[in-house]
N, C-alpha and C positions, 0 to 999 in steps of 0.2 A: 353743133354747139359751139359758140364762140368762146376762145380761150386765149389768154395772154399768160406768157411767162416772162415776168420781169426780173432782171438781175442786174448786179453791178453796183448797187448802192452800198453805202457804208459810211464810215467815219474818216475824216482826212483833215490834215492841217490846212490852214490858209495857204494858198499857192500850189496846192496839190492838185492832182488829176484822178478823175474817175471816168469809166466808160459804162454807160447804161445800155442794156440790151432788151429788146422786147420781141419774143418770138410768138407769132400769132397763128391761129388755126381756127377753122370752122367758117371761113369765108375766103372770097377770092382777094388775096392781099393786094395784088397788083392793080385792082380796080378801085382802091381806097387811098385817099390822102392820109398821110400818118403825122401824127404830132406828139410831142411831149409837152405836158402841162406840170405845173407844181402848185402846191399850196403850202405856204409857210404858216407857222402857228399864229393864229389870230388875223389871218389875212385871206382875201379871196383867191380863188384858184386863178392862175394866170397862165397864158399861153407862152412857152418858152421858145419852141421852134417847131416849124413844120417842113415837111417835104411831100410835095404833091406827086400824083401818078407820073407826071412827066419828068420828075426828078429835080424840079426847081425847089428852092428852099427859101425860107426866110426865118428870122429869129428876132426876138425881143431885143430892144435897144440895150437893155442892161446885161445881155449876154453876148452881144455881137463882138466878134474878135476873140472870144474865149470859148464858146461852145460851138460845136459843129453837128448837125444832124445828117444822117445818111441812111439809105435803105439799101436791102439786098433782096429782091423780089424772089430770086431762086431759093433763098432760105426763109422767106416770109418773116423777115426780121428788120426792125428799125433800130438805129443806134443813136446815142447821144454822147459825143465825145466832150468832156468838160475839163478844161484847163484853167489854170490860175484861179482856182475856186476861192470864193470869199465867204465870210461868215453869213453874209446876206443871202447866199444860194441855199442855206439850210432849208430843207422843205421835204415833203413827200412828193415824189415825181411819178406822173401817171402817163401811161401810154394811151392814145386815142386813135381810133380808125373811124374815118368819117367819108360817106358819100353824100349824094343829095338828099337820100332818105333816111339813112341810118347813121348811128354813131355808137361806137363800142368802147368801153373803157376797161383798162387793166386794173389790177388791185392795188398798184402803187408800190414804190420802193423808197425807203428812207435815205436821204442824203444828209449828212451832218458835217459841217466845216467848223472846226474849233481848234484853238491851240491849247 
C-alpha cells in the first residue's frame, strides 16, 4: 500500500523559511521521479519542483533561487527547502511520485505566508 507522510507545513511571516518533508512507503522510491506541487486558493495545481531518479532537479521560475528540492533514497524521503517565502507561496503543497506508468499523491500540507 502506497503511503506518504508529509510534514513541515505551517504559518510563517514573509521572508521566513520552512522545510517540507515527504516520507514514502509501499513502492521502490529510488525508481520514481519525485515532485512537489501546490494548489493555491482559486488556482490550478502547479508544479513547484522536481528531482528525478538521477538526482537532477528543476524548479518553477516563480521559486527559483528560493526553493530547493532534494531526495534521500536511503530514507525514502523528498524535501523542499523554502526560503524567502512570499504571500503568493500560500498553498497546499503535495508530494508526488511518478514513473512511466504510475503516479502517486500525498495528502497535502498547508503553507501559509502572512504578516
